[in-house]
C-alpha positions, -999 to +999 in steps of 0.1 A: +000+000+000+030+023-004+010+037-034-010+058-010+018+083-011+014+088-049-009+116-060-025+095-088-036+068-064-052+093-041-076+103-068-091+068-070-099+047-040-120+023-061-096-005-053-109-003-017-142-021-022-166-045-004-149-079+001-117-063+013-110-081+047-081-062+060-059-032+053-026-026+069-005+006+069+030-008+071+042+014+086+030+047+100+057+074+097+077+052+072+082+077+044+094+112+040+064+117+018+040+104+045+007+121+041-015+118+071-046+132+053-042+106+026-038+078+052-069+090+070-089+089+037-076+055+029-085+041+063-119+058+063-127+041+030-115+007+043-137+010+073-167+019+051-163-014+032-160-034+064-123-041+064-103-045+097-075-019+098-040-023+112-009-002+115+026-011+123+051+016+133+086+029+125+103+058+141+089+092+131+105+105+099+086+138+097+084+150+133+048+142+137+037+132+172+007+111+182-014+143+185-007+152+149-024+119+138-055+125+158-077+118+127-061+085+121-062+067+154-100+062+156-099+046+122-075+019+134-087-014+148-051-025+157-019-007+163+012-030+165+043-010+176+074-025+191+076-019+228+104+006+223+086+026+196+055+027+218+075+040+248+091+067+227+058+079+212+038+078+244+065+088+269+059+059+293+075+025+299+043+011+315+026-012+290-009-006+305-003+032+302+008+028+266-024+009+258-045+034+277-030+062+257-039+046+224-073+036+237-080+072+247-071+082+211-097+058+197-076+027+188-095-005+194-066-029+202-029-023+210-004-051+204+031-046+218+059-065+201+084-071+229+112-091+212+125-120+233+098-112+259+070-121+235+040-099+228+013-083+249-022-074+236-046-050+252-081-054+239-116-045+251-117-081+265-086-075+286-048-082+285-033-112+268+004-122+270+021-146+247+058-156+254+083-158+225+091-192+212+126-203+221+143-208+187+178-203+173+180-167+161+199-162+128+185-129+116+157-107+130+152-087+098+115-086+090+104-105+122+081-077+132+066-075+098+061-112+097+044-111+131+020-084+118+012-105+087+005-135+109-017-114+131-037-101+102-042-137+089-053-149+123-077-120+127-093-125+093-097-162+102-115-150+134-090-167+158-095-157+195-068-133+206-046-158+225-046-181+195-040-152+171-010-141+191+005-176+192+000-180+154+017-147+147+045-154+171+051-187+154+054-170+121+079-146+135+098-175+152+102-192+118+113-159+102+142-153+125+157-188+118+170-178+083+189-149+068+166-124+052+132-109+058+112-137+044+134-167+037+125-186+068+087-187+062+072-206+033+035-210+039+006-214+065+011-251+067+047-245+079+033-223+107+007-249+117+033-277+118+055-255+140+026-249+164+018-286+165+054-294+174+057-266+200+028-270+223 
């Protein structure tokens, strides 16, 4: 969806139509051409057609703060920052306070990627923690992106949150066992086999 930064795409949101299950902004703040108004329009259209919306984070390239994206937060069902990113943006190291900050801004669910400490989800149903799988780590490039992809898949498949976190964590665990952002992960069957072998 990097095309959202191109003026010609902004003139036509017809690609965002009923049947779209999920839309992910990967990542907020990622580009020097980041256009918060364009992102808000894209997310608003996605919500109109019934899609679940997600956003990953990177560090702020443009000097925006959370307040500058006030029109975006209520349009996001899930934000999935790393714990460090979330702490920098919110100014607190307390996970509950981080989640409360995003909830106050209108975000439905906050998922914190905590590296070797696993992941923590804050949802309207409560807090859910999932430990990281203990695997040999070769290269962490793309692990966070792989986690988000797994989370999106699990959410679209209507997995309960604990199961969704475990599925996404398994995808990330496979990813870090090979060099490169996607070399360690082949398909869903591989994730399912990994989960079956790691109960």
